[in-house]
C-alpha positions in Angstrom: 4.9 13.7 16.5 1.5 14.7 17.9 0.0 14.7 14.4 1.3 11.2 13.8 -0.3 10.0 17.0 -3.6 11.7 16.2 -3.8 9.7 12.9 -2.3 6.4 14.1 -4.1 6.0 17.4 -7.6 5.8 15.9 -6.3 3.1 13.6 -5.1 1.1 16.5 -8.4 1.6 18.3 -10.2 0.0 15.3 -7.7 -2.9 15.2 -8.3 -3.5 18.9 -12.0 -3.4 18.4 -11.8 -6.0 15.6 -9.6 -8.3 17.8 -12.1 -7.9 20.7 -15.1 -8.6 18.5 -13.5 -11.8 17.1 -12.1 -13.0 20.4 -15.0 -12.3 22.8 -18.1 -11.2 20.9 -18.8 -14.0 18.4 -17.5 -12.3 15.3 -16.7 -15.5 13.4 -14.0 -16.3 10.8 -16.6 -16.5 7.9 -17.7 -13.0 8.8 -14.2 -11.8 8.6 -13.8 -13.5 5.2 -17.0 -11.9 3.9 -15.8 -8.5 5.0 -12.4 -9.1 3.4 -14.1 -10.0 0.1 -16.2 -6.8 0.2 -12.9 -4.8 0.7 -11.0 -6.5 -2.1 -13.7 -6.7 -4.7 -15.8 -3.6 -4.1 -14.5 -1.0 -1.5 -10.8 -0.9 -2.5 -11.5 -0.8 -6.2 -14.0 2.1 -5.5 -11.2 3.9 -3.7 -8.7 3.4 -6.4 -11.1 4.4 -9.2 -12.4 7.5 -7.5 -8.9 8.6 -6.5 -7.5 8.1 -10.1 -10.6 9.8 -11.7 -10.3 12.9 -9.6 -6.5 13.3 -9.3 -5.0 16.4 -10.8 -2.0 15.1 -12.7 0.7 17.7 -12.8 2.1 18.8 -16.2 5.0 18.6 -16.7 5.8 15.7 -14.4 8.9 15.7 -12.3 10.1 12.3 -13.4 13.2 12.3 -11.2 11.2 12.3 -7.9 9.2 9.4 -9.2 12.3 7.6 -10.3 14.0 8.0 -6.9 10.9 6.8 -5.0 9.8 4.0 -7.3 13.1 2.6 -8.3 13.7 2.2 -4.5 10.2 0.8 -4.0 10.6 -1.8 -6.8 14.1 -2.8 -5.4 12.5 -3.4 -2.0 9.6 -5.2 -3.7 12.2 -7.5 -5.4 14.2 -8.0 -2.2 11.1 -9.1 -0.3 9.8 -11.3 -3.1 13.2 -13.0 -3.6 13.4 -13.6 0.1 10.0 -15.4 0.0 11.1 -17.3 -3.1 14.3 -18.6 -1.5 12.4 -19.5 1.7 10.1 -21.7 -0.3 7.0 -19.5 0.3 6.4 -18.8 -3.4 2.7 -18.1 -2.9 3.7 -15.1 -0.7 6.1 -13.4 -3.1 3.6 -10.9 -4.4 2.0 -10.0 -1.0 5.3 -9.7 0.9 6.9 -7.7 -2.0 3.9 -5.3 -2.0 3.9 -5.0 1.8 7.6 -4.0 1.9 7.2 -1.3 -0.7 3.7 0.1 -0.4 3.5 3.3 1.6 0.5 4.7 3.5 0.8 8.0 1.6 -2.8 9.0 1.0 -4.3 8.2 4.4 -1.4 8.8 6.8 1.4 10.5 4.8 -0.2 13.4 3.0 -1.3 15.3 6.2 2.0 14.6 7.9 4.2 15.7 5.0 2.1 18.8 4.3 2.3 19.7 8.0 6.0 19.1 8.1 7.1 20.9 4.9 4.2 23.2 4.0 1.9 23.4 0.9 4.9 23.7 -1.5 5.3 19.9 -1.4 1.7 19.2 -2.6 2.9 18.5 -6.2 5.5 15.8 -5.3 3.1 14.2 -2.8 0.4 14.1 -5.5 2.8 12.5 -8.0 3.7 9.8 -5.5 0.0 9.0 -4.7 -1.1 9.0 -8.4 1.6 6.5 -9.5 1.8 4.2 -6.5 -1.2 2.0 -7.2 -0.7 1.6 -11.0 3.0 0.6 -10.5 2.9 -1.5 -7.4 -0.6 -3.0 -7.4 -0.2 -4.0 -11.0 3.2 -5.6 -10.4 1.9 -7.5 -7.4 -1.3 -8.6 -9.1 0.6 -9.9 -12.1 2.9 -11.9 -9.9 -0.1 -13.3 -7.9 -2.1 -14.2 -11.0 1.0 -15.8 -12.6 1.4 -18.0 -9.5 -2.2 -19.0 -9.7 -1.8 -20.0 -13.3 1.4 -22.0 -12.7 1.5 -25.6 -13.6 -0.2 -25.4 -17.0 1.5 -24.8 -20.3 3.8 -21.8 -20.2 2.1 -19.8 -22.9 -1.4 -20.6 -21.7 -0.4 -19.8 -18.1 1.2 -16.5 -19.2 -1.9 -15.5 -21.2 -4.2 -16.6 -18.3 -2.2 -14.5 -15.9 -2.2 -11.5 -18.1 -6.0 -11.7 -18.6 -6.6 -12.2 -14.9 -4.4 -9.2 -14.1 -6.2 -6.9 -16.6 -9.6 -8.1 -15.3 -8.6 -7.9 -11.6 -10.9 -5.4 -9.8 -7.8 -3.7 -8.4 -6.0 -3.1 -11.7 -9.2 -2.5 -13.7 -10.3 0.2 -11.3 -7.0 2.0 -11.6 -7.0 1.7 -15.4 -10.6 2.9 -15.8 -10.1 5.8 -13.3 -7.0 7.0 -15.1 -8.7 6.6 -18.5 -11.6 8.7 -17.3 -9.3 11.3 -15.9 -7.1 11.7 -19.0 -10.1 11.6 -21.4 -12.0 14.0 -19.3 -15.0 11.7 -19.2 -17.7 13.1 -17.0 -18.8 10.8 -14.2 -22.4 11.4 -12.9 -22.4 12.9 -9.4 -24.6 10.1 -8.1 -22.1 7.4 -9.3 -19.1 9.3 -7.9 -21.0 9.7 -4.6 -21.5 5.9 -4.5 -17.8 5.3 -5.2 -16.9 7.8 -2.5 -19.1 6.2 0.1 -17.6 2.8 -0.6 -14.1 4.2 -0.6 -14.7 5.7 2.9 -15.2 2.2 4.3 -11.7 1.0 3.3 -9.7 2.3 6.3 -12.2 1.4 9.1 -13.2 -2.0 7.7 -9.6 -2.9 6.9 -8.4 -2.0 10.4 -11.3 -3.9 12.0 -10.7 -6.9 9.7 -7.0 -6.8 10.5 -7.7 -7.0 14.2 -10.2 -9.8 13.8 -7.8 -11.8 11.7 -5.1 -11.5 14.3 -7.5 -13.1 16.8 -7.9 -16.1 14.5 -4.2 -16.3 13.4 -1.7 -16.8 16.2 1.1 -14.3 15.3 3.9 -16.0 17.2 5.6 -17.5 14.2 5.1 -14.4 12.1 6.8 -11.8 14.4 10.4 -12.3 13.1 9.6 -12.2 9.3 7.1 -9.4 9.9 9.8 -7.4 11.6 12.0 -7.9 8.6 9.2 -6.7 6.3 8.6 -3.7 8.5 12.3 -2.8 8.5 12.4 -3.1 4.7 9.6 -0.6 4.5 10.6 1.9 7.2 14.4 1.5 6.8 15.6 0.2 3.5 13.0 2.0 1.3 13.7 5.5 2.7 17.5 4.9 2.6 17.4 3.9 -1.1 15.1 6.8 -1.9 17.5 9.3 -0.2 20.5 7.9 -2.1 18.8 8.1 -5.4 17.2 11.5 -4.9 20.2 13.3 -3.4 23.2 11.4 -5.0 21.9 10.1 -8.3 19.2 12.4 -9.5 20.5 15.4 -7.6 17.1 16.7 -6.7 16.7 20.0 -4.8 15.9 19.6 -1.0 12.3 20.6 -1.5 11.8 17.5 -3.6 14.1 15.2 -1.7 12.3 15.7 1.6 8.8 14.6 0.7 10.1 11.6 -1.3 12.2 10.3 1.6 9.5 11.0 4.2 6.9 9.2 2.0 9.3 6.2 1.8 9.6 6.2 5.6 5.9 5.8 6.1 4.5 2.5 7.4 2.9 -0.1 5.2 -0.4 0.9 3.6 -3.5 -0.9 4.8 -4.2 -1.7 1.1 -1.3 -4.2 1.2 -3.2 -6.2 3.8 -6.4 -6.1 1.8 -4.3 -7.5 -1.1 -2.9 -10.3 1.0 -6.5 -11.1 2.2 -7.8 -11.2 -1.4 -5.1 -13.7 -2.6 -5.0 -15.5 0.8 -1.2 -15.2 0.8 1.1 -14.1 3.6 -1.8 -12.7 5.6 -0.1 -13.5 9.0 3.2 -11.8 8.1 1.6 -8.8 6.3 -0.9 -8.1 9.2 1.8 -8.3 11.8 4.3 -6.2 9.7 1.7 -3.5 9.2 1.3 -3.2 13.0 5.1 -3.2 13.6 5.8 -0.7 10.8 3.1 1.6 12.2 4.8 1.4 15.6 8.1 2.2 14.0 6.8 5.0 11.9 7.2 7.9 14.4 10.9 7.0 14.6 11.4 6.5 10.8 9.5 9.6 9.9 11.5 11.7 12.4 14.8 10.4 11.1 13.7 11.0 7.5 12.8 14.6 8.4 16.1 15.2 10.1 18.1 13.7 7.2 16.1 15.6 4.5 16.3 19.0 6.2 19.7 18.7 7.9 
């Protein structure tokens, strides 16, 4: 619990700073939008590219742990998206689906999981980190771009959405980073240092922007749907992952535990950056990120007890 608080409290401090700056110190909405564009177009792609390019992909892969975690994640993604579709908020399908399924594994989860279960879980944690962005970001981007292209001819709209997805900075950075990794393409140290410096701005800038956005967007109407999204992430996702890992794939406990704990993590800050980039569901995603982070000490503790008990 103390480790969770050590990591979570600085995030809340940055969120509070952003709120204070926007509410009382003249940090304007155009400034927030500019910072959001920097995150979505430059900083987050730099993080995704550098992470994929440097990741040590295990061989052979333990596909069952990926199946249990990501089948559950995609089911939660579909549930959140369907909810938005039935509610008439079709522009928010991708961002809400992503928020309900995207775990804060790299920034928050990896140190907590390693501390809880020891270095033996490094391989499953790495597998989950490596495949999260290619699967979930690509799915969300494809949905968002398809929505943008809606209204034209079906074939033209589909081709336009596919092209926009492939050329999206988020997806393109993942594809290029993975290609460089698999092909063992050497990346100049100066270039990688630049990517790393930009990547290091994602967490502080995203937290600051999140706080500033809350100051400009009254969250009263978003609290109920945001709570539902937070519960999808910290409740339904780990439950489905546990059922698949332990009852369907019959994984050993040392593989079940990190998968379920990773699913119990709060929403990753990258989901908020995605919502900002596509200007869809920002109020719900921002509030659900806060609520899921507040719930995470409980959800992680329950996941630990279930996985080890």
